N, C-alpha and C positions, 0 to 999 in steps of 0.2 A: 815489612812490605807484604802486601797481599797481591797475588797475581791471578790472572784468569785461567791459567792452565790447571786442569783438574788432576793430571797425572804427576804427582810429586812423590818420589820414592826416596826415602832416607836409607843410607847404607854407609859403607866405608870404602875408601879408594883402595883397591887391591893391586892395581898396576897403573903405571904411567909410562908410555913408550913415546919418546920424543923423536920427531922428524925435523926437517929443516924449517918448516913453516907451521905445521900442525902437530898435535900430540893426540894419542889415543889414550883415553882415560877410562878405566874400568871401575865401576862402582858395584860392589857386591852387596845385595840386600840381605837382611836377616835370614831370609828363606834359603840363601845360598845362590839365588839367581843373579847372574851378572848382567849389567846394562853397560854397553860400550858407547862412549861419546867421542866425537872428534871435535876438538877445539883448538884454537891457535896457541902457539907457545906463549904469546903475550898474555893470554888469558890464564894459562897455567901459572905464570910468574905473578901476575897481578893478584890472583886469588891465593897465592902461596900454597898451591896444591902439593901434597906429599902423600906417599903411600901410607896407609893406616889411618889417615884422618877422616873424620865424618864429612859426608857430602851428600847432596841430593841430586837425583836425576829428574829432570823436568821435561815432559813430553806433551805437546799439544795433542788433544784427542783427534784433531783433523789430520794429523800426520801418520796415524796408525792405520795399517792395513790389516784386515782380518781374513782368516782362511780356516779351512779344516784339513785334516790329514797331512799336516806339514812337518811332522817330527823328523822325517828323513829328507826334507826338501833341501835342494842345493840352490842358493841364491846369494846375491851380493850383499843384501842387508845383513848387518851383523847381529841385530837383536831379534830373536824369536822367543817369545814367552807364551807358553801354552797353559790352558786352565779351563775352568768351568764358567759357563755363561751364568751370571747371577741376575741380570736384568736386561730387558730390551724395551726401550721407549721408542715406539713406532710412530713415525710422522709421515706425511704425504710425500715429502721430498727426501728427508734424511732420517736416520735412526741412530740412537745411541745404544751401544752394546757395551755392557760392563762385564769384565772377565776377571774372576778371582784367580790370581797367578801364584798363589802359595803364601803362607805366612800371614794370611788375612789381608794381603795387598790386593787392591782392585784397580785394574787398568780400564779406562774408558776410551772407546773409539767412536767416532762419528763417521758413519758410512752412508751411502745412498740407500734409499728405501728398496730400490730394485736389487741391489747387492744383498741386502739383508734377507729379502724374500727368496732370492735364488739360492742362497746358502742355507736357508731354513733355520736361522738362529732362534733358539728358544731357551728359556731358563732351564738349567740342568744339563744343557748340551755341552759338547767339547768344542773348543776353538783355539786358534793360535793367533797372537798379535805379532805383527812384523813392523819394524820401523828402522830407518837408517840411523847410523851412528851420528851423522851430521844433523839429525833432527833432535838430538838430546842436548839440552842446556844443563850445565853443571852449576850448582849453587852451593855456597858454604855460608855458615853463620859466623 
């Protein structure tokens, strides 16, 4: 299957915490960066998810929020990945910003032109990507 989401990160499941309806699944990338997803218990069972197995975290670029100086930020979003801006595609309404987050992994975000301009994103600059655990789709092969 091919999908339209550009952010597909392969790793291994490092933890599964089950609740009554949902489960928190953490996928650790080769770089050591964790990505947390909230999915239903039914999805965990249907996919046969277990700690240690290979899995992918899939995030739509439009669900990613970008910022700067966020290393010590306190917020409800579980996923904060910081890195170096590798590319900015500037458009009149929206911009795509690519962020190298370690281990050669690149995360893409689509944000408004105004936000990109206000934050001054440029190649080589530092930024952090933020996305909620509920925005992460888990895939297995």
